[in-house]
Every structure is written in structure tokens, then in C-alpha cells.
C-alpha positions, 0 to 999 in steps of 0.5 A: 939747973946745974945739969942744964949748965953742964949740958950747955958747956959740953955742947960748946966744947962739942961745937969747938970740936966740929969747928976744928974738924972743919978747919983741918979740912981747909981746901976741901971742896966736897963733891956732891957725887950724885949720879943724876947727870945734871950737875957735877961738883969736883973737889980736891984735898990740900991736906993729907986725907988721913988727917981730916978723916981721923979728925972727922971720926974723932969728932964723932968719938969725942961727941960720944964720950962727952954725951956719955958724961950727960947722965942726968935722966931729967936733962936727957928726958927733957930733950925728948919730951919738951914739946909745943902743940898748935891745934890746926884742925881747920888749917890742916883741912884747907892745907890738905886740899891745896897741897893735894891739888898741887901734888896732882897738878905737879904729877900731870905736869911732869908726865905731859912735859916729859912726853912732849917737852924738851928732852935734855935734862937741863932744859926739861922742867919735868926732870928738874922738878922731879930731881931738884924739886922732889928728890932734893929740895922736898926731902931737905924740907922734910927733915929740916922743917917737917914732911908735907908729903902726906898732904902733897901725895898725888897718888893718895889723892887719886886713890881716895876717889877710887873704890878700894880696900877689899883685900887685907894687907898681910902683916908679915909683908910689913914694909918689904914691898917699899924696901924692894921697890926702893932698891929697884928704883935706885938700880933703874936710875943707873940703867935708864937715862932718867936725868938726860931723857925727859920721856924716859922719866915720864914713862917711869913715873907712869909705871910707878903711878900705876903700881902704887895706885893699884896697891892703894886700891887693893889694900886701901890708901891708908894701909898701902901708903904707910907700908908699901909705897917707898916714897911715902915711907921715905918722907915719913922716916925722913920727916921724923928727924924734923922739929915739926911733927903732925899729931892727932892734936895738931902740929907739934914742935920738938927739938930736932931729932927728938922724935927719933927716940919714940918707939913707934918710928921703927916698928918692925924689921922691914923698917930697919931694912928701909932705914939701912937702905936710906943710909946705904943708897947715898953711900952707894951713889957716892962710891960709884961716882968716884975713881975706886967705884969706877975701877971696881965696876970696870974690873967686874965687867972685864970678867964678863959680868954685864954692867947692869948685873954689876951695879945690881950686885954692888947695890945688894952686896952693900945693903947686905953688908950694912944689914950684917954689921948693924945686926952684929952691933945689936947682938954685941949691944945685948951682950954688953948690956947684959939685958933680957931685951931681945936683939930684935927689940934693940935693933928696932929702938936703935935704928931711928937714930940712923935717920939723922945720919941719912939726913946728914948724908942727903944734905951733903949730897944734895944741898949744893946740887939744889942751889946750883940748879934752882935757877934752872928749875925756875927758868924752865918752869916759867916756859916748860915747852920753850925754855931758855937756850941757857938756863941759869945755874949758880956756881958754888963758892970754894968754901961750900964744901965746909957746909956739906962736911958740916951736914955729915958731922951734925947728922952723926952727932945728932945720931949719937945723942939720940942713941944716948937718950934711947939707951937711958930709956931702955936700961935702968943702970947708968953704966949699963946704958953707957956700955950698950952704946959702944957697938953703935958708936963704933959703927957711926965712926966707921960710917963717918970716915967712909963718907968723908973719904968719898967726899974727899975724892973728885967726882967722875961719871959712873961708867956704862951708865946712859946719859 
């Protein structure tokens, strides 16, 4: 009982630190630096940037120090192990049929409306359903409640009705096809006017459908959508952050993020890469929509490099940087902990907590975007071929930036706690477990300060981007 009281007391202190960080950020209207061309928030800082950056980084550092004071293994294990299971066999069968039908209908709707309906993004139900309903809101639901994608996935539903499974999926491929395809999609989002041309979006959706259904038919839907399909891997990993989890026994309710401490979330190096792409792509989309990013692109283009290659180079260079830093941290962790566990195994176990950081980044980027454009989605869905002349948009209040910054900080704090729990599971010695966390805490503090720095800047349009 004393351990739990201490945990509650330290949690209260940590909340005070978070509130202090938000208070220091008075006057910040954080920008959702989303390069989708549908909505743009601008922000400015009324206090020195270094002050709230230091405070934000300090919150993560302070939370790490207080977390390390929690050394009662029973308290740590209770957060990971406490669950409530609800048998849902019949509900799951009915829900899978309904959601699967809804998913196929949504796919057909996006393609048809995208090809024959209004073409401007703010007036196109196809564009708004894809970017606001899918990329933003459905992902937020995946990590705050639970991922419905397995049942909703239209391509899985279609592939199940086709002959499949003749080829054996090579084990060495892992999830590398999903990693490569996700990077390609991020790049294509910049090269093609997907947010301003519904027809271009429909063409990309058709091409993606052909690719992923071909993969499912070749290797079987279960294998392909677990390993090779980037959207399925995206929702599966984001869904691991949520309190609601699907198991063989039914639906399981857990503490938020506790699933990230399991050893079956990230099982190979390719999934480590996918996790790092999730973190990097949000940082990347923020960087290219700020003044430093624009200046960097313009400088490289002035040197004679085509803008398409510049954006691809920045995307890959940032990913390689994140990859290098992460594996360096894993090597330092192995050295400091003086363990026989391999660097690879440590990298696999400490990668899932980064999903909490990715969820915080995603929330900060897309929650304002979703709220602002939600009425437009409803208006255009009601009359997809003849939408209103001025679809409704909500204006965000001046204090909404606090919500976005809080999302970043909460994601990082949850990542720190899960890393702490993982270290105590891996290492028998308390001091050994604490020492093993230092390299990853440093990386998390760095991520926090970089992200808050990007959010402090007014958003601008990425240069050389269609639409």
C-alpha cells in the first residue's frame, strides 16, 4: 500500500510539473504543421523560446528522475499486468461483418466521389474522409481507445474472397515492405496534390489497392496485412498504445500504454524501423512547413538539386539520423547495464515506448486539424456530389495550443514510464535497471525539445509542393 501511495504522490508532483510547463508556454498557439493543404494554424510565442523549450525538456527529465524513484517491482508490474477481459465472440463476429462492409463501402465511396465529384479538397468528401476521417480521427481513436482497423480494413475483406496464399512470405522480409511503402507514401504526399485534387487522391487509392490486394493474394491476407501492408502495421502499432486490446479471449482493458511493455509488440528489426518512421514522419512534416525547413529546401534547390529529390533526401536523411541515434542509444544501454543481452534484443524491447511519443506527436499535429475540419466532412458527406458552397469550419480558440503541447508531453512521459517498466523486467538489479534507461531518456528529452521548437514556429506552406 505504501508503494502505491508513493506512486500516487509522485504522479501528483509530475502533474504539477506538466502544468508548470504549460503555464510557461502562455501565449503559444501551437501550429498543426500538416502538409496536407486543407487547414493551417499559425502560432507565435510571447515568451523566449529557450525558456519553454528548457521547461518542456525539463518535464521529461524530471519525470524520468521521479520514475526512477519507483523501484517497487510489484507496483511496476501491476501497471503492466492488471487487466479486465470481456468475452466478445458473438459481438466480434457481428462487428467484423458490419465494419468490414462499412470499410468496403467507404473505399468505393472515396474512389467514385474522387473521380466524378468536386475536385477541390475542402469541397471533396473523398479528400476529407481520407485525410480527416482516416489519417487523423481514426488514428486518434486507435491510440486513445483501440484500433478497429482489422475489422474495418476493406482490402482484407476483398482479399478474403479471392484465391490466395500460394507463395511463402520470406522471413527475412519482415515488415520492410511496409517501411518502404510508408516512406514512399509520405514522399508522394508532397509530390502529388492529394489534398487539392480529389482525382489524384482516387488514382493513388486505386494504385495502393491493387498493390496491397496483390500482396494479400500472393502471400495470404493474414501474413500480408500483418507484415507487408503499411496501413495495417500503422494501426496495429498505434493501437498498442490504447487501453482496449483485442486478444484470443475477447476484449481486454489495460492501463494506457501498458501493452507497450510486452515482448511481442516489436519482434524484429524491421518493426523498429517502422516505429522510427512513425516518429520521424511527424517531425518531418512539421519541419518542412516551418521557416527553417523552407530555407533548407530553397538552398538545396538553388544548388541545382530537383525539389523532388531534395524532399526525398531530407526524408531519408532524417530517418537514417533517427535510426543511427536509436541504435547508438541501444549500444550505450548495453554497455552501461553491463548485460549479456544483445544490442538487438534491447533495441526491440525499448522500441515500443517510442510509440507513445509518436501518438503524442500525432495528437498534437492532428487534433486541431480534425476539430477544425470535422464540420466540413459532415457537410460534404451529406451531399458528396453537390456540397455546400462554403462548408463549415470551426475556428480554434487561442488556448488550444495548450492541448497540443500537453499531447506531446504526456506522450513522452508515458514513454519514460514504460521504458522504466521494461528495464525492471529485463534487469534483476535495481541500479542496473536504472542505469540502462539513461541513454533512451536523453534521446526522449532531445525529441521533446525539437518537437516543441517546431511547434513554436508559425506554419508556412512547403515550397515546390503542388496545391
